[in-house]
DRENBATI-801042 format. One line per 5 residues: number of its first residue (from 0); their letters; for each residue x, y, z of C-alpha. Coordinates in steps of 0.5 Angstrom, whole numbers. Layout:
<recs>
NUM = a = X/Y/Z ~ ...
</recs>
This chain:
<recs>
0 = mlmag = 331/-284/194 ~ 338/-283/191 ~ 335/-286/185 ~ 329/-283/184 ~ 333/-276/185
5 = ldgii = 338/-278/180 ~ 331/-279/175 ~ 330/-273/177 ~ 337/-269/175 ~ 337/-273/167
10 = nkiep = 330/-271/166 ~ 331/-264/168 ~ 325/-264/172 ~ 324/-259/175 ~ 321/-260/184
15 = papvd = 315/-256/184 ~ 315/-248/189 ~ 314/-249/195 ~ 307/-246/198 ~ 308/-241/203
20 = kdlye = 302/-241/206 ~ 297/-244/212 ~ 295/-251/207 ~ 289/-251/213 ~ 287/-243/210
25 = ltgde = 288/-246/203 ~ 281/-245/199 ~ 279/-252/195 ~ 282/-248/188 ~ 288/-247/192
30 = aaaia = 288/-254/195 ~ 287/-258/189 ~ 292/-255/185 ~ 297/-258/190 ~ 300/-263/188
35 = qvpgs = 299/-269/193 ~ 303/-275/195 ~ 300/-282/196 ~ 295/-284/202 ~ 297/-290/203
40 = ldevl = 302/-295/203 ~ 298/-298/197 ~ 297/-292/194 ~ 305/-293/193 ~ 306/-299/191
45 = nnler = 301/-298/186 ~ 305/-292/183 ~ 311/-296/183 ~ 308/-301/180 ~ 307/-297/173
50 = dhefl = 313/-293/174 ~ 319/-296/176 ~ 324/-295/170 ~ 329/-291/174 ~ 330/-295/178
55 = lkggv = 333/-300/173 ~ 339/-297/170 ~ 345/-297/172 ~ 343/-305/173 ~ 342/-302/181
60 = ftkdl = 336/-305/181 ~ 332/-312/177 ~ 325/-312/175 ~ 325/-319/178 ~ 327/-314/184
65 = ietwi = 322/-309/185 ~ 315/-314/182 ~ 318/-318/189 ~ 319/-314/195 ~ 312/-310/191
70 = dfkrk = 309/-317/193 ~ 312/-318/199 ~ 309/-310/202 ~ 303/-312/199 ~ 302/-318/202
75 = qevdy = 305/-317/209 ~ 302/-310/211 ~ 298/-307/206 ~ 294/-314/207 ~ 296/-314/215
80 = vrlrp = 292/-308/214 ~ 286/-309/210 ~ 284/-316/214 ~ 283/-313/220 ~ 278/-308/223
85 = hpaef = 281/-301/223 ~ 281/-298/230 ~ 275/-293/229 ~ 270/-300/227 ~ 273/-303/233
90 = elyyd = 270/-297/237 ~ 263/-297/234 ~ 262/-303/234 ~ 264/-306/239 ~ 258/-306/244
95 = i = 253/-307/240
</recs>
């Protein structure tokens, strides 16, 4: 997180303005205008795979370490969840 923060400072990336409204009462257009964070670990890993140059600065992390970590997380966590039925599926179909 520190590396991401430093990247934002170096590249003069301004954070978006805070939303001072009830998010559940936004119109469709208002909600669409708000940036969304990734909805799953898989999305996070895809984004990290596409954009990790900021982590290589200063020799803190190596490309090999980042790629290995992404692969490990996919195998140990993403696939673990993806290859099993969702609790809602279990509830829907268990008694059939």
